[in-house]
C-alpha positions as CSV (number, residue, x, y, z in Angstrom):
1,M,174.3,127.9,161.1
2,N,174.4,124.3,162.1
3,N,171.6,122.3,163.8
4,D,173.0,122.7,167.3
5,Q,173.3,126.5,166.9
6,F,169.7,126.6,165.5
7,E,168.3,124.6,168.4
8,G,170.3,126.6,170.9
9,Q,168.9,129.9,169.7
10,W,165.3,128.6,169.0
11,H,163.6,130.9,171.5
12,Q,165.1,133.9,169.7
13,F,163.8,132.8,166.4
14,K,160.2,132.1,167.3
15,G,159.0,135.6,166.5
16,K,160.7,135.5,163.1
17,L,159.1,132.1,162.4
18,R,155.7,133.5,163.2
19,E,156.3,136.4,160.8
20,K,157.4,134.1,157.9
21,W,155.0,131.2,158.5
22,G,151.9,132.6,160.1
23,E,149.9,129.5,159.8
24,L,152.1,127.7,162.3
25,T,150.5,127.7,165.7
26,D,152.3,128.2,169.1
27,D,151.8,124.5,169.7
28,D,153.4,123.7,166.4
29,I,156.4,125.9,167.3
30,D,156.7,124.4,170.7
31,R,156.6,120.9,169.3
32,I,159.2,121.7,166.7
33,A,161.6,122.9,169.4
34,G,164.4,123.8,167.0
35,R,164.5,120.7,164.9
36,R,165.0,121.5,161.2
37,E,163.4,118.4,159.9
38,Q,160.3,118.9,162.1
39,L,160.0,122.5,161.0
40,A,160.2,121.4,157.3
41,G,157.6,118.8,158.0
42,E,155.2,121.2,159.5
43,I,155.7,123.7,156.7
44,Q,155.1,120.9,154.2
45,S,151.9,119.9,155.9
46,R,150.5,123.4,156.6
47,Y,151.3,124.9,153.2
48,G,151.0,121.9,150.9
49,K,154.6,122.1,149.7
50,S,156.8,119.3,148.6
51,K,159.4,118.0,151.0
52,E,162.3,119.5,149.0
53,E,160.6,122.8,148.7
54,A,159.9,123.0,152.5
55,K,163.4,122.0,153.3
56,R,164.8,124.6,150.9
57,E,162.6,127.3,152.6
58,V,163.8,126.3,156.0
59,D,167.5,126.3,154.9
60,D,167.0,129.7,153.3
61,F,165.3,131.1,156.4
62,I,168.1,129.8,158.7
63,D,170.8,131.2,156.3
64,S,169.1,134.6,156.5
65,L,169.4,134.7,160.3
């Protein structure tokens, strides 16, 4: 799934995001608005992960959709 597809289907993925990364708030999810880099940055910040690890988790999540 490319970035445009992910952004276009963002509203459908919000529930799954909350299930996977429960520490993300509704405000975080609204601010991310389908941007992969922003999502990885929030995961990195909230969960104390490295940039590469957060990016990999986001990519794996998107690939599983």
